CHARMM internal coordinates of N, CA and C (Angstrom, degrees):
IC EDIT
DIST 1 N 1 CA 1.4263
DIST 1 CA 1 C 1.5711
ANGL 1 N 1 CA 1 C 113.64
DIST 1 C 2 N 1.2418
ANGL 1 CA 1 C 2 N 123.66
DIHE 1 N 1 CA 1 C 2 N 175.42
DIST 2 N 2 CA 1.4037
ANGL 1 C 2 N 2 CA 125.36
DIHE 1 CA 1 C 2 N 2 CA 176.76
DIST 2 CA 2 C 1.4148
ANGL 2 N 2 CA 2 C 114.74
DIHE 1 C 2 N 2 CA 2 C -60.14
DIST 2 C 3 N 1.2882
ANGL 2 CA 2 C 3 N 115.81
DIHE 2 N 2 CA 2 C 3 N 135.11
DIST 3 N 3 CA 1.5084
ANGL 2 C 3 N 3 CA 116.25
DIHE 2 CA 2 C 3 N 3 CA 170.99
DIST 3 CA 3 C 1.4456
ANGL 3 N 3 CA 3 C 106.04
DIHE 2 C 3 N 3 CA 3 C -131.09
DIST 3 C 4 N 1.3803
ANGL 3 CA 3 C 4 N 111.87
DIHE 3 N 3 CA 3 C 4 N 138.59
DIST 4 N 4 CA 1.4778
ANGL 3 C 4 N 4 CA 118.98
DIHE 3 CA 3 C 4 N 4 CA 179.55
DIST 4 CA 4 C 1.4967
ANGL 4 N 4 CA 4 C 109.48
DIHE 3 C 4 N 4 CA 4 C -150.73
DIST 4 C 5 N 1.3321
ANGL 4 CA 4 C 5 N 117.15
DIHE 4 N 4 CA 4 C 5 N 159.27
DIST 5 N 5 CA 1.4544
ANGL 4 C 5 N 5 CA 120.80
DIHE 4 CA 4 C 5 N 5 CA -169.91
DIST 5 CA 5 C 1.6286
ANGL 5 N 5 CA 5 C 107.29
DIHE 4 C 5 N 5 CA 5 C -127.86
DIST 5 C 6 N 1.3825
ANGL 5 CA 5 C 6 N 113.20
DIHE 5 N 5 CA 5 C 6 N 0.26
DIST 6 N 6 CA 1.4182
ANGL 5 C 6 N 6 CA 111.01
DIHE 5 CA 5 C 6 N 6 CA 177.21
DIST 6 CA 6 C 1.5933
ANGL 6 N 6 CA 6 C 109.84
DIHE 5 C 6 N 6 CA 6 C -156.40
DIST 6 C 7 N 1.1746
ANGL 6 CA 6 C 7 N 120.78
DIHE 6 N 6 CA 6 C 7 N 139.38
DIST 7 N 7 CA 1.5042
ANGL 6 C 7 N 7 CA 121.89
DIHE 6 CA 6 C 7 N 7 CA 174.36
DIST 7 CA 7 C 1.5732
ANGL 7 N 7 CA 7 C 107.47
DIHE 6 C 7 N 7 CA 7 C -122.20
DIST 7 C 8 N 1.2595
ANGL 7 CA 7 C 8 N 115.53
DIHE 7 N 7 CA 7 C 8 N 158.39
DIST 8 N 8 CA 1.4641
ANGL 7 C 8 N 8 CA 121.28
DIHE 7 CA 7 C 8 N 8 CA -179.47
DIST 8 CA 8 C 1.5612
ANGL 8 N 8 CA 8 C 101.69
DIHE 7 C 8 N 8 CA 8 C -145.59
DIST 8 C 9 N 1.4757
ANGL 8 CA 8 C 9 N 111.73
DIHE 8 N 8 CA 8 C 9 N 129.63
DIST 9 N 9 CA 1.4404
ANGL 8 C 9 N 9 CA 119.33
DIHE 8 CA 8 C 9 N 9 CA 174.85
DIST 9 CA 9 C 1.5360
ANGL 9 N 9 CA 9 C 107.20
DIHE 8 C 9 N 9 CA 9 C -129.07
DIST 9 C 10 N 1.2849
ANGL 9 CA 9 C 10 N 114.80
DIHE 9 N 9 CA 9 C 10 N 148.44
DIST 10 N 10 CA 1.5096
ANGL 9 C 10 N 10 CA 120.67
DIHE 9 CA 9 C 10 N 10 CA 178.98
DIST 10 CA 10 C 1.4488
ANGL 10 N 10 CA 10 C 110.61
DIHE 9 C 10 N 10 CA 10 C -150.57
DIST 10 C 11 N 1.3695
ANGL 10 CA 10 C 11 N 112.92
DIHE 10 N 10 CA 10 C 11 N 142.59
DIST 11 N 11 CA 1.5354
ANGL 10 C 11 N 11 CA 117.14
DIHE 10 CA 10 C 11 N 11 CA 173.95
DIST 11 CA 11 C 1.4698
ANGL 11 N 11 CA 11 C 108.96
DIHE 10 C 11 N 11 CA 11 C -163.95
DIST 11 C 12 N 1.3478
ANGL 11 CA 11 C 12 N 112.86
DIHE 11 N 11 CA 11 C 12 N 157.26
DIST 12 N 12 CA 1.4832
ANGL 11 C 12 N 12 CA 119.87
DIHE 11 CA 11 C 12 N 12 CA -175.91
DIST 12 CA 12 C 1.4968
ANGL 12 N 12 CA 12 C 114.28
DIHE 11 C 12 N 12 CA 12 C -86.34
DIST 12 C 13 N 1.4316
ANGL 12 CA 12 C 13 N 111.63
DIHE 12 N 12 CA 12 C 13 N 158.98
DIST 13 N 13 CA 1.4588
ANGL 12 C 13 N 13 CA 116.41
DIHE 12 CA 12 C 13 N 13 CA 173.85
DIST 13 CA 13 C 1.5682
ANGL 13 N 13 CA 13 C 105.06
DIHE 12 C 13 N 13 CA 13 C -135.83
DIST 13 C 14 N 1.2547
ANGL 13 CA 13 C 14 N 117.54
DIHE 13 N 13 CA 13 C 14 N 163.66
DIST 14 N 14 CA 1.5232
ANGL 13 C 14 N 14 CA 122.90
DIHE 13 CA 13 C 14 N 14 CA -174.84
DIST 14 CA 14 C 1.5798
ANGL 14 N 14 CA 14 C 108.98
DIHE 13 C 14 N 14 CA 14 C -86.31
DIST 14 C 15 N 1.2979
ANGL 14 CA 14 C 15 N 116.32
DIHE 14 N 14 CA 14 C 15 N -18.60
DIST 15 N 15 CA 1.4277
ANGL 14 C 15 N 15 CA 122.42
DIHE 14 CA 14 C 15 N 15 CA -175.12
DIST 15 CA 15 C 1.4817
ANGL 15 N 15 CA 15 C 115.24
DIHE 14 C 15 N 15 CA 15 C -149.53
DIST 15 C 16 N 1.2983
ANGL 15 CA 15 C 16 N 115.29
DIHE 15 N 15 CA 15 C 16 N 98.08
DIST 16 N 16 CA 1.4160
ANGL 15 C 16 N 16 CA 121.24
DIHE 15 CA 15 C 16 N 16 CA -172.21
DIST 16 CA 16 C 1.5991
ANGL 16 N 16 CA 16 C 118.66
DIHE 15 C 16 N 16 CA 16 C -65.62
DIST 16 C 17 N 1.3981
ANGL 16 CA 16 C 17 N 109.91
DIHE 16 N 16 CA 16 C 17 N -27.99
DIST 17 N 17 CA 1.5717
ANGL 16 C 17 N 17 CA 112.39
DIHE 16 CA 16 C 17 N 17 CA 172.31
DIST 17 CA 17 C 1.5257
ANGL 17 N 17 CA 17 C 112.08
DIHE 16 C 17 N 17 CA 17 C -68.24
DIST 17 C 18 N 1.3151
ANGL 17 CA 17 C 18 N 117.93
DIHE 17 N 17 CA 17 C 18 N -33.59
DIST 18 N 18 CA 1.4874
ANGL 17 C 18 N 18 CA 120.88
DIHE 17 CA 17 C 18 N 18 CA 173.90
DIST 18 CA 18 C 1.4977
ANGL 18 N 18 CA 18 C 112.65
DIHE 17 C 18 N 18 CA 18 C -68.64
DIST 18 C 19 N 1.2590
ANGL 18 CA 18 C 19 N 117.77
DIHE 18 N 18 CA 18 C 19 N -33.20
DIST 19 N 19 CA 1.6007
ANGL 18 C 19 N 19 CA 122.98
DIHE 18 CA 18 C 19 N 19 CA 171.26
DIST 19 CA 19 C 1.4683
ANGL 19 N 19 CA 19 C 110.06
DIHE 18 C 19 N 19 CA 19 C -61.19
DIST 19 C 20 N 1.4374
ANGL 19 CA 19 C 20 N 114.96
DIHE 19 N 19 CA 19 C 20 N -45.74
DIST 20 N 20 CA 1.4452
ANGL 19 C 20 N 20 CA 116.42
DIHE 19 CA 19 C 20 N 20 CA -178.28
DIST 20 CA 20 C 1.5242
ANGL 20 N 20 CA 20 C 112.84
DIHE 19 C 20 N 20 CA 20 C -62.32
DIST 20 C 21 N 1.2889
ANGL 20 CA 20 C 21 N 111.69
DIHE 20 N 20 CA 20 C 21 N -41.41
DIST 21 N 21 CA 1.5795
ANGL 20 C 21 N 21 CA 122.60
DIHE 20 CA 20 C 21 N 21 CA -179.45
DIST 21 CA 21 C 1.5180
ANGL 21 N 21 CA 21 C 103.42
DIHE 20 C 21 N 21 CA 21 C -59.32
DIST 21 C 22 N 1.3038
ANGL 21 CA 21 C 22 N 118.60
DIHE 21 N 21 CA 21 C 22 N -50.50
DIST 22 N 22 CA 1.4896
ANGL 21 C 22 N 22 CA 120.01
DIHE 21 CA 21 C 22 N 22 CA -173.29
DIST 22 CA 22 C 1.5403
ANGL 22 N 22 CA 22 C 109.13
DIHE 21 C 22 N 22 CA 22 C -66.64
DIST 22 C 23 N 1.2840
ANGL 22 CA 22 C 23 N 113.93
DIHE 22 N 22 CA 22 C 23 N -62.43
DIST 23 N 23 CA 1.5319
ANGL 22 C 23 N 23 CA 115.68
DIHE 22 CA 22 C 23 N 23 CA -170.12
DIST 23 CA 23 C 1.5338
ANGL 23 N 23 CA 23 C 114.82
DIHE 22 C 23 N 23 CA 23 C -74.01
DIST 23 C 24 N 1.2710
ANGL 23 CA 23 C 24 N 120.51
DIHE 23 N 23 CA 23 C 24 N -28.18
DIST 24 N 24 CA 1.4363
ANGL 23 C 24 N 24 CA 124.08
DIHE 23 CA 23 C 24 N 24 CA 170.53
DIST 24 CA 24 C 1.4051
ANGL 24 N 24 CA 24 C 118.51
DIHE 23 C 24 N 24 CA 24 C -78.95
DIST 24 C 25 N 1.3384
ANGL 24 CA 24 C 25 N 116.64
DIHE 24 N 24 CA 24 C 25 N -53.20
DIST 25 N 25 CA 1.4556
ANGL 24 C 25 N 25 CA 123.49
DIHE 24 CA 24 C 25 N 25 CA -169.79
DIST 25 CA 25 C 1.5391
ANGL 25 N 25 CA 25 C 106.25
DIHE 24 C 25 N 25 CA 25 C -91.17
DIST 25 C 26 N 1.2376
ANGL 25 CA 25 C 26 N 127.18
DIHE 25 N 25 CA 25 C 26 N -43.26
DIST 26 N 26 CA 1.3135
ANGL 25 C 26 N 26 CA 120.28
DIHE 25 CA 25 C 26 N 26 CA -172.55
DIST 26 CA 26 C 1.7075
ANGL 26 N 26 CA 26 C 112.49
DIHE 25 C 26 N 26 CA 26 C -90.75
DIST 26 C 27 N 1.2934
ANGL 26 CA 26 C 27 N 116.85
DIHE 26 N 26 CA 26 C 27 N -36.15
DIST 27 N 27 CA 1.3246
ANGL 26 C 27 N 27 CA 121.12
DIHE 26 CA 26 C 27 N 27 CA 175.86
DIST 27 CA 27 C 1.5376
ANGL 27 N 27 CA 27 C 118.86
DIHE 26 C 27 N 27 CA 27 C -89.09
DIST 27 C 28 N 1.4192
ANGL 27 CA 27 C 28 N 111.02
DIHE 27 N 27 CA 27 C 28 N -18.50
DIST 28 N 28 CA 1.4294
ANGL 27 C 28 N 28 CA 120.72
DIHE 27 CA 27 C 28 N 28 CA 172.77
DIST 28 CA 28 C 1.6029
ANGL 28 N 28 CA 28 C 110.20
DIHE 27 C 28 N 28 CA 28 C 75.51
DIST 28 C 29 N 1.2616
ANGL 28 CA 28 C 29 N 117.36
DIHE 28 N 28 CA 28 C 29 N 27.44
DIST 29 N 29 CA 1.4715
ANGL 28 C 29 N 29 CA 119.11
DIHE 28 CA 28 C 29 N 29 CA -179.72
DIST 29 CA 29 C 1.5516
ANGL 29 N 29 CA 29 C 111.59
DIHE 28 C 29 N 29 CA 29 C -92.16
DIST 29 C 30 N 1.2918
ANGL 29 CA 29 C 30 N 112.79
DIHE 29 N 29 CA 29 C 30 N 151.09
DIST 30 N 30 CA 1.5965
ANGL 29 C 30 N 30 CA 113.68
DIHE 29 CA 29 C 30 N 30 CA -174.63
DIST 30 CA 30 C 1.4909
ANGL 30 N 30 CA 30 C 102.91
DIHE 29 C 30 N 30 CA 30 C -83.37
DIST 30 C 31 N 1.3436
ANGL 30 CA 30 C 31 N 122.29
DIHE 30 N 30 CA 30 C 31 N 137.22
DIST 31 N 31 CA 1.3758
ANGL 30 C 31 N 31 CA 124.38
DIHE 30 CA 30 C 31 N 31 CA 176.14
DIST 31 CA 31 C 1.5623
ANGL 31 N 31 CA 31 C 110.25
DIHE 30 C 31 N 31 CA 31 C -115.68
DIST 31 C 32 N 1.2444
ANGL 31 CA 31 C 32 N 115.86
DIHE 31 N 31 CA 31 C 32 N 152.69
DIST 32 N 32 CA 1.5554
ANGL 31 C 32 N 32 CA 122.53
DIHE 31 CA 31 C 32 N 32 CA 167.27
DIST 32 CA 32 C 1.3723
ANGL 32 N 32 CA 32 C 105.86
DIHE 31 C 32 N 32 CA 32 C -116.61
DIST 32 C 33 N 1.3740
ANGL 32 CA 32 C 33 N 121.28
DIHE 32 N 32 CA 32 C 33 N 114.50
DIST 33 N 33 CA 1.3749
ANGL 32 C 33 N 33 CA 123.54
DIHE 32 CA 32 C 33 N 33 CA 178.40
DIST 33 CA 33 C 1.5296
ANGL 33 N 33 CA 33 C 111.62
DIHE 32 C 33 N 33 CA 33 C -87.78
DIST 33 C 34 N 1.2062
ANGL 33 CA 33 C 34 N 114.35
DIHE 33 N 33 CA 33 C 34 N 126.90
DIST 34 N 34 CA 1.4669
ANGL 33 C 34 N 34 CA 121.49
DIHE 33 CA 33 C 34 N 34 CA 177.74
DIST 34 CA 34 C 1.5539
ANGL 34 N 34 CA 34 C 113.71
DIHE 33 C 34 N 34 CA 34 C -123.48
DIST 34 C 35 N 1.3555
ANGL 34 CA 34 C 35 N 118.09
DIHE 34 N 34 CA 34 C 35 N 167.69
DIST 35 N 35 CA 1.4713
ANGL 34 C 35 N 35 CA 117.36
DIHE 34 CA 34 C 35 N 35 CA -176.54
DIST 35 CA 35 C 1.5171
ANGL 35 N 35 CA 35 C 108.71
DIHE 34 C 35 N 35 CA 35 C -58.72
DIST 35 C 36 N 1.3613
ANGL 35 CA 35 C 36 N 117.39
DIHE 35 N 35 CA 35 C 36 N -28.96
DIST 36 N 36 CA 1.4049
ANGL 35 C 36 N 36 CA 123.38
DIHE 35 CA 35 C 36 N 36 CA -174.59
DIST 36 CA 36 C 1.4876
ANGL 36 N 36 CA 36 C 116.75
DIHE 35 C 36 N 36 CA 36 C -83.17
DIST 36 C 37 N 1.4033
ANGL 36 CA 36 C 37 N 115.03
DIHE 36 N 36 CA 36 C 37 N -25.34
DIST 37 N 37 CA 1.4341
ANGL 36 C 37 N 37 CA 113.65
DIHE 36 CA 36 C 37 N 37 CA -174.59
DIST 37 CA 37 C 1.5453
ANGL 37 N 37 CA 37 C 105.09
DIHE 36 C 37 N 37 CA 37 C 157.47
DIST 37 C 38 N 1.2708
ANGL 37 CA 37 C 38 N 118.84
DIHE 37 N 37 CA 37 C 38 N -154.18
DIST 38 N 38 CA 1.3899
ANGL 37 C 38 N 38 CA 130.31
DIHE 37 CA 37 C 38 N 38 CA -169.72
DIST 38 CA 38 C 1.4728
ANGL 38 N 38 CA 38 C 112.17
DIHE 37 C 38 N 38 CA 38 C -110.46
DIST 38 C 39 N 1.3207
ANGL 38 CA 38 C 39 N 124.47
DIHE 38 N 38 CA 38 C 39 N 121.78
DIST 39 N 39 CA 1.4167
ANGL 38 C 39 N 39 CA 125.95
DIHE 38 CA 38 C 39 N 39 CA 177.83
DIST 39 CA 39 C 1.5829
ANGL 39 N 39 CA 39 C 102.53
DIHE 38 C 39 N 39 CA 39 C -104.56
DIST 39 C 40 N 1.3906
ANGL 39 CA 39 C 40 N 117.25
DIHE 39 N 39 CA 39 C 40 N 127.89
DIST 40 N 40 CA 1.4194
ANGL 39 C 40 N 40 CA 121.95
DIHE 39 CA 39 C 40 N 40 CA -176.79
DIST 40 CA 40 C 1.5133
ANGL 40 N 40 CA 40 C 100.24
DIHE 39 C 40 N 40 CA 40 C -127.30
DIST 40 C 41 N 1.3999
ANGL 40 CA 40 C 41 N 114.78
DIHE 40 N 40 CA 40 C 41 N 120.80
DIST 41 N 41 CA 1.4233
ANGL 40 C 41 N 41 CA 119.79
DIHE 40 CA 40 C 41 N 41 CA 175.35
DIST 41 CA 41 C 1.4922
ANGL 41 N 41 CA 41 C 108.19
DIHE 40 C 41 N 41 CA 41 C -96.95
DIST 41 C 42 N 1.3574
ANGL 41 CA 41 C 42 N 114.59
DIHE 41 N 41 CA 41 C 42 N 122.35
DIST 42 N 42 CA 1.4769
ANGL 41 C 42 N 42 CA 124.65
DIHE 41 CA 41 C 42 N 42 CA -171.41
DIST 42 CA 42 C 1.6391
ANGL 42 N 42 CA 42 C 105.22
DIHE 41 C 42 N 42 CA 42 C -103.09
DIST 42 C 43 N 1.2603
ANGL 42 CA 42 C 43 N 113.75
DIHE 42 N 42 CA 42 C 43 N 172.94
DIST 43 N 43 CA 1.5196
ANGL 42 C 43 N 43 CA 116.49
DIHE 42 CA 42 C 43 N 43 CA -178.31
DIST 43 CA 43 C 1.5140
ANGL 43 N 43 CA 43 C 111.56
DIHE 42 C 43 N 43 CA 43 C -65.25
DIST 43 C 44 N 1.2260
ANGL 43 CA 43 C 44 N 113.44
DIHE 43 N 43 CA 43 C 44 N 163.99
DIST 44 N 44 CA 1.5591
ANGL 43 C 44 N 44 CA 121.79
DIHE 43 CA 43 C 44 N 44 CA 178.23
DIST 44 CA 44 C 1.5213
ANGL 44 N 44 CA 44 C 115.55
DIHE 43 C 44 N 44 CA 44 C 55.02
DIST 44 C 45 N 1.2525
ANGL 44 CA 44 C 45 N 115.31
DIHE 44 N 44 CA 44 C 45 N 37.32
DIST 45 N 45 CA 1.3503
ANGL 44 C 45 N 45 CA 125.08
DIHE 44 CA 44 C 45 N 45 CA 173.42
DIST 45 CA 45 C 1.6562
ANGL 45 N 45 CA 45 C 113.54
DIHE 44 C 45 N 45 CA 45 C 61.63
DIST 45 C 46 N 1.3070
ANGL 45 CA 45 C 46 N 106.40
DIHE 45 N 45 CA 45 C 46 N 43.39
DIST 46 N 46 CA 1.5632
ANGL 45 C 46 N 46 CA 116.32
DIHE 45 CA 45 C 46 N 46 CA -178.46
DIST 46 CA 46 C 1.5906
ANGL 46 N 46 CA 46 C 109.14
DIHE 45 C 46 N 46 CA 46 C -107.82
DIST 46 C 47 N 1.2038
ANGL 46 CA 46 C 47 N 123.15
DIHE 46 N 46 CA 46 C 47 N 135.63
DIST 47 N 47 CA 1.5063
ANGL 46 C 47 N 47 CA 124.37
DIHE 46 CA 46 C 47 N 47 CA 168.49
DIST 47 CA 47 C 1.4473
ANGL 47 N 47 CA 47 C 117.11
DIHE 46 C 47 N 47 CA 47 C -114.08
DIST 47 C 48 N 1.3493
ANGL 47 CA 47 C 48 N 107.39
DIHE 47 N 47 CA 47 C 48 N 156.24
DIST 48 N 48 CA 1.4527
ANGL 47 C 48 N 48 CA 115.94
DIHE 47 CA 47 C 48 N 48 CA 179.40
DIST 48 CA 48 C 1.6109
ANGL 48 N 48 CA 48 C 105.07
DIHE 47 C 48 N 48 CA 48 C -133.67
DIST 48 C 49 N 1.2603
ANGL 48 CA 48 C 49 N 118.14
DIHE 48 N 48 CA 48 C 49 N 130.73
DIST 49 N 49 CA 1.4941
ANGL 48 C 49 N 49 CA 119.50
DIHE 48 CA 48 C 49 N 49 CA 175.87
DIST 49 CA 49 C 1.5435
ANGL 49 N 49 CA 49 C 112.51
DIHE 48 C 49 N 49 CA 49 C -125.47
DIST 49 C 50 N 1.2345
ANGL 49 CA 49 C 50 N 113.10
DIHE 49 N 49 CA 49 C 50 N 124.91
DIST 50 N 50 CA 1.4764
ANGL 49 C 50 N 50 CA 124.43
DIHE 49 CA 49 C 50 N 50 CA -177.46
DIST 50 CA 50 C 1.4375
ANGL 50 N 50 CA 50 C 107.92
DIHE 49 C 50 N 50 CA 50 C -111.29
DIST 50 C 51 N 1.4140
ANGL 50 CA 50 C 51 N 111.09
DIHE 50 N 50 CA 50 C 51 N 133.21
DIST 51 N 51 CA 1.5689
ANGL 50 C 51 N 51 CA 114.66
DIHE 50 CA 50 C 51 N 51 CA 177.09
DIST 51 CA 51 C 1.5360
ANGL 51 N 51 CA 51 C 109.81
DIHE 50 C 51 N 51 CA 51 C -134.03
DIST 51 C 52 N 1.3004
ANGL 51 CA 51 C 52 N 117.04
DIHE 51 N 51 CA 51 C 52 N 155.60
DIST 52 N 52 CA 1.4090
ANGL 51 C 52 N 52 CA 120.56
DIHE 51 CA 51 C 52 N 52 CA -179.41
DIST 52 CA 52 C 1.5171
ANGL 52 N 52 CA 52 C 110.40
DIHE 51 C 52 N 52 CA 52 C -88.87
DIST 52 C 53 N 1.4433
ANGL 52 CA 52 C 53 N 116.15
DIHE 52 N 52 CA 52 C 53 N 139.16
DIST 53 N 53 CA 1.3227
ANGL 52 C 53 N 53 CA 120.39
DIHE 52 CA 52 C 53 N 53 CA -178.12
DIST 53 CA 53 C 1.6000
ANGL 53 N 53 CA 53 C 107.71
DIHE 52 C 53 N 53 CA 53 C -138.73
DIST 53 C 54 N 1.3199
ANGL 53 CA 53 C 54 N 114.76
DIHE 53 N 53 CA 53 C 54 N 122.86
DIST 54 N 54 CA 1.4285
ANGL 53 C 54 N 54 CA 118.27
DIHE 53 CA 53 C 54 N 54 CA 179.25
DIST 54 CA 54 C 1.3142
ANGL 54 N 54 CA 54 C 121.48
DIHE 53 C 54 N 54 CA 54 C -54.39
DIST 54 C 55 N 1.3144
ANGL 54 CA 54 C 55 N 119.17
DIHE 54 N 54 CA 54 C 55 N -38.10
DIST 55 N 55 CA 1.4486
ANGL 54 C 55 N 55 CA 121.54
DIHE 54 CA 54 C 55 N 55 CA 179.49
DIST 55 CA 55 C 1.5400
ANGL 55 N 55 CA 55 C 116.73
DIHE 54 C 55 N 55 CA 55 C -99.65
DIST 55 C 56 N 1.4099
ANGL 55 CA 55 C 56 N 116.84
DIHE 55 N 55 CA 55 C 56 N 19.85
DIST 56 N 56 CA 1.3255
ANGL 55 C 56 N 56 CA 125.12
DIHE 55 CA 55 C 56 N 56 CA -174.57
DIST 56 CA 56 C 1.5507
ANGL 56 N 56 CA 56 C 113.26
DIHE 55 C 56 N 56 CA 56 C -50.56
DIST 56 C 57 N 1.3573
ANGL 56 CA 56 C 57 N 116.00
DIHE 56 N 56 CA 56 C 57 N 137.16
DIST 57 N 57 CA 1.3946
ANGL 56 C 57 N 57 CA 122.88
DIHE 56 CA 56 C 57 N 57 CA 171.28
DIST 57 CA 57 C 1.5038
ANGL 57 N 57 CA 57 C 102.54
DIHE 56 C 57 N 57 CA 57 C -138.61
DIST 57 C 58 N 1.4958
ANGL 57 CA 57 C 58 N 111.81
DIHE 57 N 57 CA 57 C 58 N 140.95
DIST 58 N 58 CA 1.5502
ANGL 57 C 58 N 58 CA 117.27
DIHE 57 CA 57 C 58 N 58 CA -179.08
DIST 58 CA 58 C 1.4756
ANGL 58 N 58 CA 58 C 107.70
DIHE 57 C 58 N 58 CA 58 C -55.75
DIST 58 C 59 N 1.3669
ANGL 58 CA 58 C 59 N 113.11
DIHE 58 N 58 CA 58 C 59 N 145.13
DIST 59 N 59 CA 1.4451
ANGL 58 C 59 N 59 CA 117.89
DIHE 58 CA 58 C 59 N 59 CA 172.80
DIST 59 CA 59 C 1.5443
ANGL 59 N 59 CA 59 C 115.97
DIHE 58 C 59 N 59 CA 59 C -70.79
DIST 59 C 60 N 1.2959
ANGL 59 CA 59 C 60 N 119.65
DIHE 59 N 59 CA 59 C 60 N 157.46
DIST 60 N 60 CA 1.3925
ANGL 59 C 60 N 60 CA 119.00
DIHE 59 CA 59 C 60 N 60 CA 167.55
DIST 60 CA 60 C 1.4497
ANGL 60 N 60 CA 60 C 120.66
DIHE 59 C 60 N 60 CA 60 C -100.83
DIST 60 C 61 N 1.3879
ANGL 60 CA 60 C 61 N 114.01
DIHE 60 N 60 CA 60 C 61 N -5.07
DIST 61 N 61 CA 1.4668
ANGL 60 C 61 N 61 CA 122.97
DIHE 60 CA 60 C 61 N 61 CA 175.46
DIST 61 CA 61 C 1.3413
ANGL 61 N 61 CA 61 C 110.55
DIHE 60 C 61 N 61 CA 61 C -147.87
DIST 61 C 62 N 1.3933
ANGL 61 CA 61 C 62 N 122.14
DIHE 61 N 61 CA 61 C 62 N 169.51
DIST 62 N 62 CA 1.4716
ANGL 61 C 62 N 62 CA 127.68
DIHE 61 CA 61 C 62 N 62 CA 174.66
DIST 62 CA 62 C 1.5052
ANGL 62 N 62 CA 62 C 113.76
DIHE 61 C 62 N 62 CA 62 C -135.63
DIST 62 C 63 N 1.1573
ANGL 62 CA 62 C 63 N 116.75
DIHE 62 N 62 CA 62 C 63 N 143.62
DIST 63 N 63 CA 1.4955
ANGL 62 C 63 N 63 CA 126.84
DIHE 62 CA 62 C 63 N 63 CA 179.23
DIST 63 CA 63 C 1.5029
ANGL 63 N 63 CA 63 C 116.49
DIHE 62 C 63 N 63 CA 63 C -112.71
DIST 63 C 64 N 1.3936
ANGL 63 CA 63 C 64 N 117.45
DIHE 63 N 63 CA 63 C 64 N 144.43
DIST 64 N 64 CA 1.4797
ANGL 63 C 64 N 64 CA 113.62
DIHE 63 CA 63 C 64 N 64 CA -179.73
DIST 64 CA 64 C 1.5623
ANGL 64 N 64 CA 64 C 95.05
DIHE 63 C 64 N 64 CA 64 C -134.51
END
COOR INIT
IC SEED 1 N 1 CA 1 C
IC BUILD
């Protein structure tokens, strides 16, 4: 079967300050704020990167 030791996910939001509020304040996750966006280190060596996009529209599907 597949074996992996690290995953990486990324997606855009229309308001990075609201994303900070949600992920840091509501969910209690540690964020690293970079000029490009937000780096979030999740459990088991998994990362999430969120970036602001002016013409952001919510996705209708997700891929892993």
